[in-house]
SERO-4910 file (N, C-alpha, C, O; in steps of 0.05 Angstrom, whole numbers):
BEGIN
 pado doro    nc1    nc2    nc3   cac1   cac2   cac3    cc1    cc2    cc3    oc1    oc2    oc3
  Met    A    856    852    615    861    832    592    876    834    563    876    820    543
  Ser    A    891    863    571    907    877    550    921    849    537    926    830    551
  Gly    A    929    849    507    947    834    495    929    806    491    938    789    475
  Ala    A    905    800    504    898    772    504    873    777    480    861    798    481
  Ala    A    869    759    463    845    751    443    825    750    453    818    731    467
  Leu    A    808    772    449    781    770    457    761    754    444    756    755    420
  Thr    A    748    736    464    732    720    445    703    725    454    699    742    471
  Gly    A    680    710    442    646    709    456    640    737    464    645    756    449
  Glu    A    625    740    493    616    768    504    642    787    501    637    811    496
  Glu    A    668    781    504    691    803    511    698    811    486    713    830    484
  Ala    A    686    796    461    702    812    438    678    840    430    655    843    439
  Pro    A    692    853    415    678    883    410    651    872    393    647    850    382
  Phe    A    635    895    395    611    886    381    614    887    350    593    876    341
  Pro    A    626    892    337    637    897    308    639    865    298    625    854    281
  Gln    A    660    853    316    672    827    318    648    807    318    643    791    300
  Arg    A    634    810    340    611    790    352    592    791    312    590    773    295
  Glu    A    583    820    313    567    816    285    582    800    263    571    781    252
  Ala    A    600    807    258    607    789    236    620    763    240    628    751    220
  Ala    A    622    755    262    619    727    269    589    715    263    583    696    249
  Arg    A    574    730    277    540    720    269    534    718    240    520    701    229
  Leu    A    549    743    227    536    738    194    544    721    185    527    707    174
  Gly    A    574    711    186    592    691    180    575    667    180    569    654    160
  Arg    A    566    661    208    547    639    212    529    636    198    524    613    191
  Met    A    514    655    191    482    653    191    490    645    154    474    631    141
  Arg    A    515    655    140    517    649    109    526    623    104    525    611     82
  Arg    A    536    613    129    547    582    126    523    565    124    521    545    110
  Arg    A    503    578    144    480    561    154    460    562    122    450    541    112
  Arg    A    457    585    112    449    587     85    451    571     72    434    554     65
  Met    A    479    576     66    498    558     44    493    527     43    495    511     24
  Gln    A    487    522     74    481    489     79    455    479     72    448    457     64
  Ser    A    442    503     78    414    498     68    402    496     42    382    483     36
  Leu    A    416    510     30    408    517     -1    425    493     -8    412    483    -26
  Leu    A    446    479     -5    457    458    -11    437    439     -7    428    429    -28
  Gly    A    427    431     16    416    409     26    383    410      5    375    390     -8
  Trp    A    369    434      5    350    430    -14    362    432    -41    348    417    -54
  Gly    A    375    438    -51    382    430    -79    383    401    -81    371    391   -100
  Leu    A    397    384    -65    404    359    -68    373    345    -66    365    325    -79
  Cys    A    360    359    -48    335    343    -45    316    348    -79    305    331    -93
  Ala    A    320    372    -82    304    378   -108    313    362   -133    297    359   -152
  Leu    A    335    354   -135    355    342   -153    344    311   -154    335    300   -174
  Gly    A    346    301   -129    334    276   -124    300    269   -136    291    249   -146
  Phe    A    288    295   -128    256    286   -132    257    296   -162    241    285   -177
  Gly    A    272    312   -173    273    319   -203    276    292   -218    260    286   -237
  Leu    A    297    276   -211    305    249   -223    280    229   -219    270    215   -236
  Leu    A    274    231   -198    250    209   -187    225    212   -209    213    195   -222
  Ala    A    219    241   -207    195    257   -222    201    243   -249    187    224   -256
  Phe    A    220    252   -263    227    248   -292    227    218   -299    220    210   -321
  Ala    A    237    199   -274    229    169   -287    209    157   -286    202    140   -302
  Met    A    193    166   -259    159    157   -259    145    167   -285    135    150   -300
  Gly    A    145    189   -290    133    206   -313    142    191   -341    124    185   -356
  Trp    A    167    185   -348    175    173   -367    161    146   -365    153    136   -386
  Ile    A    158    130   -342    149    105   -346    122    107   -351    113     93   -368
  Leu    A    100    128   -334     79    127   -340     66    137   -368     46    127   -378
  Leu    A     80    156   -380     82    165   -401     84    143   -426     68    142   -445
  Leu    A    106    126   -423    106    103   -442     85     78   -437     77     63   -455
  Val    A     78     75   -411     53     55   -409     25     74   -417      6     61   -424
  Leu    A     24     95   -416     -1    111   -428     -5    107   -453    -25     95   -462
  Leu    A     15    117   -467     15    113   -499     10     89   -514     -7     87   -532
  Arg    A     30     63   -503     26     40   -515      3     26   -498    -11      8   -509
  Gly    A     -1     31   -476    -27     18   -469    -52     28   -482    -67     12   -492
  Ile    A    -58     53   -481    -77     65   -500    -81     51   -528   -103     43   -535
  Ser    A    -59     49   -543    -67     35   -567    -68     11   -570    -71      1   -593
  Ala    A    -66     -6   -545    -66    -35   -543    -94    -41   -534   -104    -64   -535
  Leu    A   -109    -16   -522   -131    -22   -509   -157    -26   -520   -175    -12   -512
  Thr    A   -161    -45   -540   -182    -49   -552   -209    -64   -539   -206    -79   -520
  Pro    A   -227    -62   -547   -253    -78   -541   -244   -108   -534   -249   -120   -514
  Lys    A   -229   -117   -556   -219   -150   -547   -216   -155   -521   -228   -173   -508
  Val    A   -193   -134   -510   -186   -136   -486   -205   -145   -461   -199   -161   -443
  Phe    A   -226   -131   -463   -249   -135   -443   -270   -156   -451   -286   -165   -434
  Leu    A   -269   -163   -472   -286   -187   -475   -279   -217   -483   -296   -235   -485
  Glu    A   -252   -221   -487   -242   -243   -489   -220   -256   -471   -202   -244   -459
  Val    A   -222   -276   -471   -200   -287   -447   -173   -294   -469   -176   -296   -493
  Thr    A   -152   -297   -459   -125   -297   -462   -118   -324   -480   -117   -346   -468
  Gln    A   -113   -324   -507   -105   -347   -516    -77   -343   -529    -69   -328   -547
  Gly    A    -66   -360   -516    -34   -359   -520    -22   -337   -519    -21   -328   -496
  Thr    A     -9   -323   -537      1   -300   -537    -13   -275   -544     -4   -252   -542
  Gly    A    -42   -284   -553    -58   -262   -558    -88   -263   -550    -89   -275   -529
  Gly    A   -113   -255   -560   -137   -259   -550   -131   -233   -527   -112   -218   -529
  Gly    A   -152   -232   -508   -159   -213   -490   -146   -218   -463   -129   -236   -460
  Leu    A   -156   -202   -444   -152   -203   -413   -174   -205   -396   -175   -196   -373
  Leu    A   -194   -220   -410   -216   -216   -393   -213   -233   -367   -225   -228   -346
  Asn    A   -198   -252   -369   -199   -276   -346   -173   -266   -328   -170   -275   -306
  Ala    A   -157   -249   -337   -142   -234   -318   -155   -210   -308   -144   -205   -287
  Ile    A   -172   -194   -313   -186   -173   -301   -206   -185   -277   -214   -175   -256
  Glu    A   -209   -206   -287   -231   -216   -263   -217   -232   -246   -228   -230   -224
  Gly    A   -191   -252   -245   -181   -258   -233   -169   -238   -210   -170   -242   -186
  Thr    A   -158   -216   -222   -143   -194   -208   -172   -182   -187   -167   -180   -163
  Leu    A   -197   -176   -196   -218   -164   -181   -226   -189   -158   -232   -183   -135
  Leu    A   -225   -215   -166   -228   -231   -147   -207   -238   -123   -214   -246   -101
  Ile    A   -185   -235   -129   -163   -241   -113   -158   -218    -95   -147   -223    -73
  Gly    A   -165   -190   -102   -169   -174    -91   -193   -170    -69   -191   -164    -46
  Ala    A   -215   -175    -82   -243   -176    -66   -240   -190    -43   -246   -181    -21
  Gly    A   -228   -222    -47   -221   -242    -32   -206   -237    -11   -214   -244     11
  Ser    A   -188   -226    -14   -163   -222      7   -173   -199     22   -170   -203     46
  Met    A   -185   -177     17   -199   -152     35   -224   -173     48   -225   -170     72
  Leu    A   -238   -187     40   -256   -202     61   -243   -215     82   -256   -216    103
  Leu    A   -221   -226     80   -205   -240     97   -192   -217    115   -198   -215    139
  Ala    A   -175   -199    103   -159   -178    119   -173   -160    134   -167   -156    158
  Val    A   -187   -149    125   -212   -130    140   -214   -136    165   -205   -122    183
  Pro    A   -229   -159    168   -244   -160    201   -216   -165    211   -212   -151    230
  Leu    A   -200   -177    206   -174   -183    224   -160   -163    227   -155   -160    251
  Gly    A   -153   -151    216   -139   -117    208   -156   -100    227   -147    -89    247
  Val    A   -171    -99    223   -188    -77    236   -199    -89    273   -208    -74    290
  Ala    A   -197   -109    274   -196   -119    300   -178   -116    318   -179   -110    342
  Ala    A   -152   -122    295   -124   -124    313   -121   -102    322   -116    -98    346
  Gly    A   -124    -78    300   -124    -50    307   -138    -37    331   -126    -20    344
  Met    A   -157    -43    334   -181    -39    355   -166    -50    383   -162    -37    404
  Tyr    A   -160    -71    378   -147    -76    402   -124    -61    415   -121    -56    439
  Ala    A   -105    -54    390    -76    -46    400    -89    -22    412    -86    -19    436
  Ala    A   -108      0    396   -111     22    410   -128     27    433   -125     47    446
  Gln    A   -149      6    440   -159      8    466   -140     -4    484   -139      7    506
  Phe    A   -126    -21    482   -113    -30    504    -81    -30    500    -64    -48    501
  Lys    A    -77      1    495    -44      5    472    -26     -4    494     -6    -12    483
  His    A    -26     -7    524     -4    -16    540     -3    -37    552     13    -40    571
  Ser    A    -18    -54    545    -20    -85    549      2   -103    535     12    -92    516
  Trp    A      7   -118    538     37   -147    529     25   -148    497     37   -141    477
  Phe    A     -3   -158    497    -11   -171    465    -12   -148    456     -7   -152    432
  Ala    A    -18   -119    458    -21    -99    435      8    -97    433     15    -94    410
  Ser    A     30    -96    451     52    -96    434     59   -111    424     79   -107    410
  Ala    A     49   -136    425     59   -165    408     45   -158    376     57   -162    355
  Ile    A     21   -148    377      9   -140    354     22   -123    339     24   -127    315
  Arg    A     33   -102    349     45    -83    341     76    -92    326     86    -83    305
  Phe    A     85   -112    346    115   -121    333    107   -139    310    120   -136    289
  Met    A     88   -156    310     83   -177    286     75   -162    264     82   -170    242
  Ala    A     57   -137    268     54   -124    248     80   -108    229     80   -108    204
  Asp    A     98    -98    247    118    -91    236    137   -110    223    151   -102    204
  Val    A    138   -133    233    156   -158    220    143   -161    194    156   -164    174
  Leu    A    114   -162    196    102   -170    170    107   -154    145    111   -164    123
  Val    A    107   -123    154    111   -100    137    139   -101    124    143    -91    101
  Gly    A    159   -114    137    186   -116    130    191   -143    113    215   -146    105
  Val    A    174   -164    107    177   -191    102    176   -184     71    160   -167     63
  Pro    A    195   -198     50    191   -194     27    163   -208     13    159   -231     20
  Ser    A    146   -199     -5    123   -207    -14    130   -232    -26    115   -251    -22
  Ile    A    154   -237    -42    161   -264    -48    159   -287    -27    146   -308    -29
  Val    A    175   -278     -4    175   -298     20    144   -306     28    139   -329     33
  Leu    A    124   -288     29     99   -299     39     89   -313     10     70   -328     13
  Gly    A     98   -311    -13     84   -327    -36     99   -358    -31     88   -380    -36
  Tyr    A    123   -355    -21    140   -384    -21    117   -397      2    103   -418     -1
  Phe    A    118   -379     26    101   -397     51     76   -400     36     67   -423     41
  Gly    A     61   -386     19     34   -397     16     39   -424      2     25   -445      6
  Tyr    A     65   -421    -21     63   -452    -35     67   -471    -22     56   -491    -29
  Ile    A     86   -472      6     95   -500     21     70   -501     36     65   -525     38
  Thr    A     51   -486     48     38   -491     67      7   -500     54     -5   -520     63
  Met    A     -4   -484     34    -28   -487     18    -26   -505     -1    -38   -527      1
  Val    A    -10   -498    -24     -3   -509    -54      4   -535    -50     -7   -554    -61
  Glu    A     26   -538    -31     35   -563    -33     28   -578     -9     21   -601    -11
  Gly    A     31   -565     19     24   -583     43     -5   -588     48     -9   -610     57
  Leu    A    -29   -571     45    -56   -578     42    -65   -587     17    -88   -596     15
  Gly    A    -44   -588     -9    -59   -602    -33    -81   -586    -47    -97   -597    -62
  Trp    A    -79   -558    -40   -101   -543    -55    -85   -540    -86   -102   -543   -104
  Gln    A    -65   -536    -93    -50   -536   -118    -53   -495   -118    -56   -479    -99
  Phe    A    -51   -491   -149    -55   -466   -147    -78   -462   -149    -91   -478   -162
  Ser    A    -92   -437   -135   -123   -436   -133   -129   -408   -119   -112   -396   -106
  Leu    A   -156   -399   -122   -157   -374   -114   -149   -368    -82   -136   -350    -71
  Ala    A   -167   -398    -68   -161   -397    -42   -132   -393    -29   -132   -379     -9
  Ala    A   -112   -401    -38    -82   -397    -33    -74   -368    -39    -60   -354    -24
  Ala    A    -85   -361    -64    -79   -330    -69    -89   -307    -51    -78   -285    -50
  Cys    A   -113   -316    -37   -129   -292    -26   -118   -299      4   -120   -279     19
  Ile    A   -108   -321     17   -100   -315     38    -68   -304     39    -59   -286     53
  Thr    A    -58   -317     23    -29   -302     18    -28   -270     14    -10   -257     25
  Ile    A    -49   -258     -1    -50   -233     -2    -57   -219     23    -44   -199     30
  Ala    A    -84   -233     39    -90   -224     61    -73   -218     83    -74   -200    100
  Ile    A    -57   -238     80    -27   -238    100    -11   -209     97     -5   -195    116
  Leu    A     -6   -204     74     10   -182     62     -5   -160     67      9   -140     71
  Cys    A    -33   -156     67    -47   -132     76    -48   -128     99    -40   -107    108
  Leu    A    -58   -145    113    -62   -147    142    -41   -126    162    -55   -111    175
  Pro    A    -20   -124    165     -9   -102    180    -14    -73    173    -13    -55    190
  Tyr    A    -21    -70    141    -25    -42    132    -53    -32    146    -55    -10    156
  Ile    A    -73    -51    146    -96    -47    157    -97    -45    184   -109    -27    196
  Cys    A    -86    -61    194    -80    -54    230    -69    -33    237    -79    -21    256
  Arg    A    -46    -24    225    -34      0    239    -54     24    226    -68     34    244
  Thr    A    -58     31    207    -77     48    199   -104     47    215   -118     67    216
  Thr    A   -111     30    225   -137     25    243   -129     36    270   -143     51    284
  Glu    A   -107     29    277    -97     36    308    -88     66    307    -90     78    328
  Leu    A    -79     80    285    -72    106    285    -99    118    281   -103    137    296
  Ala    A   -121    112    261   -144    127    265   -167    128    288   -186    142    292
  Leu    A   -155    104    302   -171    100    332   -159    118    351   -174    131    366
  Ser    A   -131    121    351   -114    138    370   -123    165    370   -121    178    390
  Gln    A   -136    178    343   -138    204    342   -169    214    347   -178    237    342
  Val    A   -185    191    360   -208    202    364   -204    214    394   -187    205    410
  Pro    A   -221    235    400   -221    251    426   -225    236    447   -246    224    450
  Ala    A   -202    234    468   -204    220    491   -233    234    507   -246    218    520
  Ala    A   -243    262    506   -263    266    514   -292    252    509   -309    248    527
  Met    A   -293    246    486   -313    235    473   -324    199    486   -345    188    492
  Gln    A   -294    191    485   -295    166    496   -306    163    531   -321    146    540
  Glu    A   -291    189    548   -295    191    570   -324    199    574   -336    193    595
  Ala    A   -331    209    558   -364    221    565   -378    196    565   -393    189    583
  Ala    A   -371    179    539   -392    151    538   -391    130    567   -409    116    575
  Phe    A   -367    132    577   -357    118    592   -377    127    620   -390    112    635
  Ala    A   -373    159    622   -381    170    644   -419    159    648   -430    154    670
  Leu    A   -433    158    621   -457    148    618   -466    122    628   -487    117    638
  Gly    A   -445    106    624   -447     73    635   -441     60    614   -453     38    613
  Ala    A   -423     67    592   -425     52    570   -401     35    578   -385     44    594
  Gly    A   -397      7    568   -377     -7    567   -353     -6    555   -352     15    543
  Glu    A   -333    -18    554   -311    -14    534   -321    -26    503   -311    -15    483
  Gly    A   -337    -46    500   -344    -55    482   -364    -39    466   -365    -40    442
  Arg    A   -376    -27    478   -397     -7    467   -387     18    453   -395     26    431
  Val    A   -363     31    471   -354     53    466   -335     45    439   -329     63    423
  Ala    A   -328     24    436   -311     18    418   -321     21    391   -310     34    373
  Trp    A   -347      4    391   -357     -4    377   -382     18    362   -391     19    339
  Arg    A   -388     32    384   -407     53    375   -398     85    375   -412    103    364
  Ile    A   -376     90    388   -369    108    390   -345    113    377   -346    129    358
  Ala    A   -323    105    383   -293    108    364   -298    101    343   -297    118    325
  Leu    A   -307     70    336   -306     62    308   -313     78    286   -299     79    266
  Pro    A   -341     95    288   -356    106    272   -342    135    264   -343    147    243
  Val    A   -330    142    288   -311    166    282   -288    160    268   -284    173    247
  Ala    A   -268    142    276   -247    131    260   -249    115    232   -230    106    219
  Met    A   -279    113    224   -281    101    199   -267    114    169   -259    101    150
  Pro    A   -269    143    171   -255    147    143   -226    137    145   -217    126    124
  Gly    A   -209    139    166   -187    133    170   -179    102    163   -158     94    152
  Ile    A   -202     86    175   -194     56    171   -203     50    140   -193     31    129
  Leu    A   -223     67    124   -230     62    104   -197     66     80   -188     51     63
  Thr    A   -188     91     88   -166     95     77   -144     75     76   -128     73     58
  Gly    A   -144     61     97   -119     41     95   -128     20     82   -113      7     68
  Val    A   -157     13     84   -172     -7     67   -165     -5     38   -160    -26     25
  Leu    A   -164     17     26   -167     25      0   -137     26     -7   -130     20    -30
  Leu    A   -121     33     12    -86     31      1    -80     -1     -2    -68    -11    -22
  Ala    A    -90    -18     23    -84    -48     18    -97    -62     -5    -90    -84    -15
  Phe    A   -115    -48    -12   -130    -57    -33   -108    -56    -59    -98    -76    -70
  Ala    A   -105    -31    -63    -85    -21    -77    -62    -41    -81    -59    -52   -103
  Ile    A    -47    -46    -59    -22    -61    -56    -28    -93    -72    -15   -104    -90
  Ser    A    -56   -100    -55    -65   -124    -70    -66   -125   -100    -59   -147   -110
  Val    A    -72   -109   -116    -80   -110   -146    -47   -109   -153    -40   -123   -172
  Gly    A    -31    -97   -142     -5    -95   -156     18   -114   -149     42   -110   -152
  Glu    A      9   -132   -140     29   -156   -130     26   -171   -147      5   -172   -160
  Thr    A     49   -189   -152     59   -206   -178     75   -234   -161     68   -257   -166
  Ala    A     95   -230   -143    109   -247   -133     91   -271   -109     92   -295   -105
  Pro    A     83   -258   -102     66   -278    -79     43   -301    -97     40   -325    -90
  Leu    A     30   -287   -120     11   -303   -139     22   -323   -155     11   -345   -160
  Ile    A     46   -313   -164     60   -333   -184     60   -369   -169     59   -390   -182
  Tyr    A     63   -364   -141     71   -383   -127     44   -393   -112     44   -416   -103
  Thr    A     24   -377   -112     -1   -386   -102    -25   -392   -119    -40   -410   -113
  Ala    A    -31   -376   -143    -46   -371   -159    -47   -384   -190    -66   -391   -205
  Gly    A    -22   -384   -191    -11   -397   -219    -19   -377   -247    -12   -354   -251
  Trp    A    -31   -390   -261    -38   -372   -285    -64   -396   -301    -64   -420   -305
  Ser    A    -82   -376   -307   -103   -392   -330   -110   -371   -348   -113   -347   -342
  Ser    A   -113   -382   -370   -122   -371   -392   -157   -372   -395   -169   -361   -413
  Tyr    A   -168   -386   -377   -197   -392   -370   -205   -369   -351   -191   -353   -339
  Leu    A   -240   -372   -349   -252   -347   -335   -254   -376   -307   -255   -400   -308
  Trp    A   -255   -355   -284   -256   -374   -265   -281   -396   -258   -304   -387   -260
  Asn    A   -278   -423   -252   -297   -441   -252   -315   -438   -229   -336   -451   -229
  Gly    A   -310   -424   -209   -327   -428   -184   -309   -444   -160   -317   -444   -137
  Gln    A   -287   -455   -168   -272   -472   -146   -255   -451   -132   -241   -432   -141
  Leu    A   -260   -462   -102   -237   -444    -93   -208   -459    -87   -188   -449    -77
  Val    A   -211   -482    -95   -180   -499    -93   -176   -510   -115   -194   -512   -132
  Arg    A   -149   -520   -119   -144   -538   -145   -155   -525   -168   -166   -539   -185
  Ser    A   -155   -498   -171   -161   -486   -193   -148   -456   -204   -158   -436   -195
  Pro    A   -129   -455   -219   -110   -433   -222   -134   -408   -227   -158   -412   -228
  Val    A   -122   -384   -231   -138   -361   -235   -117   -345   -251    -93   -346   -246
  Gly    A   -127   -330   -268   -111   -307   -283   -108   -282   -266   -121   -281   -246
  Tyr    A    -91   -262   -274    -89   -235   -256    -73   -220   -278    -60   -231   -296
  Leu    A    -76   -194   -273    -63   -174   -293    -31   -172   -294    -18   -170   -314
  Thr    A    -22   -174   -267     12   -168   -265     19   -195   -281     38   -195   -297
  Tyr    A      8   -214   -278     19   -241   -292     25   -233   -325     43   -242   -339
  Ala    A     10   -220   -331      5   -215   -362     27   -193   -365     32   -187   -389
  Ile    A     39   -179   -348     58   -157   -359     82   -178   -350     96   -183   -369
  Trp    A     87   -186   -335    110   -200   -322    122   -223   -347    145   -224   -357
  Ala    A     97   -237   -352     99   -254   -376    100   -252   -404    112   -266   -420
  Phe    A     85   -234   -407     84   -225   -439    100   -202   -447    101   -198   -471
  Ile    A    111   -187   -432    131   -161   -437    154   -178   -451    161   -167   -472
  Asn    A    168   -202   -446    186   -203   -459    189   -227   -488    208   -237   -500
  Glu    A    161   -228   -490    156   -244   -509    157   -236   -540    146   -216   -549
  Pro    A    171   -251   -554    180   -239   -585    160   -238   -604    165   -242   -628
  Phe    A    128   -231   -591    111   -231   -611     95   -201   -599     90   -197   -575
  Ala    A     90   -185   -619     71   -161   -622     47   -163   -605     44   -147   -586
  Ser    A     30   -180   -610      1   -186   -600     13   -189   -563      1   -176   -547
  Ala    A     31   -204   -556     39   -208   -529     44   -184   -513     33   -178   -492
  Asn    A     66   -166   -531     72   -149   -523     49   -124   -517     50   -108   -499
  Ala    A     30   -126   -535      6   -104   -532    -13   -114   -508    -23    -96   -494
  Leu    A    -18   -139   -501    -26   -151   -476    -11   -139   -459    -22   -121   -445
  Ala    A     13   -144   -454     25   -131   -429     22   -106   -424     18    -98   -401
  Tyr    A     23    -90   -444     26    -54   -443    -10    -48   -433    -14    -30   -416
  Ala    A    -33    -62   -443    -59    -61   -441    -62    -64   -410    -72    -48   -394
  Ala    A    -50    -89   -404    -46    -95   -369    -41    -82   -349    -54    -80   -328
  Ala    A    -15    -70   -359      3    -50   -346    -20    -20   -342    -25     -7   -322
  Leu    A    -28    -18   -369    -49     10   -361    -74      3   -348    -90     20   -341
  Leu    A    -77    -24   -345   -103    -23   -329    -94    -28   -304   -113    -21   -290
  Val    A    -75    -36   -289    -64    -39   -263    -59     -9   -253    -67      0   -231
  Thr    A    -46      6   -270    -43     32   -261    -65     50   -259    -64     66   -240
  Leu    A    -91     49   -278   -109     63   -275   -129     52   -245   -141     66   -229
  Ile    A   -127     22   -245   -140     13   -215   -123     22   -197   -138     29   -179
  Val    A    -99     26   -190    -86     35   -170    -86     67   -162    -84     76   -140
  Leu    A    -88     81   -186    -94    109   -191   -119    117   -179   -121    131   -159
  Leu    A   -140    105   -193   -170    105   -172   -174    101   -142   -186    114   -126
  Ile    A   -161     77   -140   -160     74   -112   -148     95    -97   -159    106    -78
  Ser    A   -125    101   -104   -111    118    -87   -128    149    -91   -129    164    -71
  Ile    A   -137    156   -111   -158    180   -111   -179    178    -90   -186    195    -74
  Ala    A   -189    152    -94   -210    150    -75   -202    153    -44   -214    168    -30
  Ala    A   -180    138    -33   -169    139     -9   -164    170     -2   -170    177     20
  Arg    A   -153    189    -20   -150    215    -17   -176    231    -14   -179    248      3
  Leu    A   -194    224    -31   -216    237    -22   -230    231      4   -243    248     16
  Val    A   -226    208     12   -238    201     42   -224    214     62   -234    222     83
  Leu    A   -195    216     56   -179    231     80   -190    261     78   -197    275     97
  Leu    A   -189    269     49   -203    307     54   -229    307     63   -237    326     76
  Arg    A   -242    292     60   -269    290     71   -270    291     99   -283    308    110
  Arg    A   -253    271    115   -250    268    139   -235    295    150   -245    303    171
  Gln    A   -215    309    142   -210    334    145   -233    354    145   -238    363    168
  Gly    A   -243    360    132   -261    374    125   -284    378    144   -295    398    151
  Ala    A   -287    349    151   -307    345    172   -304    355    202   -322    364    216
  Arg    A   -273    353    210   -261    370    231   -264    396    230   -254    410    247
***
C-alpha cells in the first residue's frame, strides 16, 4: 500500500490517536454548547417566573387585608369572599365528578391494557388533554348554559372543569397501577381472588399515593382555570345561594382577569390579592402532591 493514504485501522497509531482526540474535542464542544443553551433557556424562564412571582407577592401581600376574606365584591371594591367560596365549590364539585370516572377509567385501562376499549380510553384521554380549555368552555356553554337552559351556574362549571381534569386523573391512575408489582397480583390470583377483588383490594391500595398525586394536580388545574368558567359559571358578587343551576358564582381567576385592567386602585388591589391567593393555593396543592410522591418512594 505504498503511496496510498492510510485510513482507519491501517493508519499509524499517532494518527488514529489524534483523530480520536479531535472527535472527543468536537463532541465535548457540542455538549458544552447544548448544555449552555439549555442553561440559558432555563435561566430566562426562571428569571421571568421569578419576576412574576415577586411582583404578585409584593403587590398581593399589600392588598391582602382582612376585608378580602370577610366581604364580598362590591363593584370594583370590597373583598373576595364570594370568589374564594366559588373557587372552592367549583374545585370540590369538579373533583367529585372527575375522580370516580377518572379512577375507574384508569383502572380499566391498566387491568385490561390490551383490549380495544382500553386503547379507546387512552386515545380519548390524549385527545382531551390537547383540547384548549376555552373550547371545553364553549362546549359547556352550548350544551348546558343554552341547550339545557341551566344558564350560568355551578353545575355547568363543575361538569366542564371535570371534563378538563378527567384525562389527567385517568392517565395518572393507569400509570400508578401499572407500577404495582405483577407478582403481588399473581399471588392474589393464585389464592383464588377474582379480577375485581385483585383490582380493588390489592392493586388500588398500593397505587393510591400515585393516584392521589394525580388528583391533587388535577385540582390545582381546576383552581387556575379561567376561560371555561367565563362561559359556564359567569360571575356573581354574592355568596352562593345553594342552587346548582340558574345561579352564577364568583371565582378568583375572574377577579384577576376582569379587575387588573380597571382604572381603579381598589380593583387592581383585588386582582393582585386574587392572584396571590391562587398562587398560594396551587403552591400548597403542589407541595402536598410532592409530599405524597416522596412518601410513596420512601415506602418502597
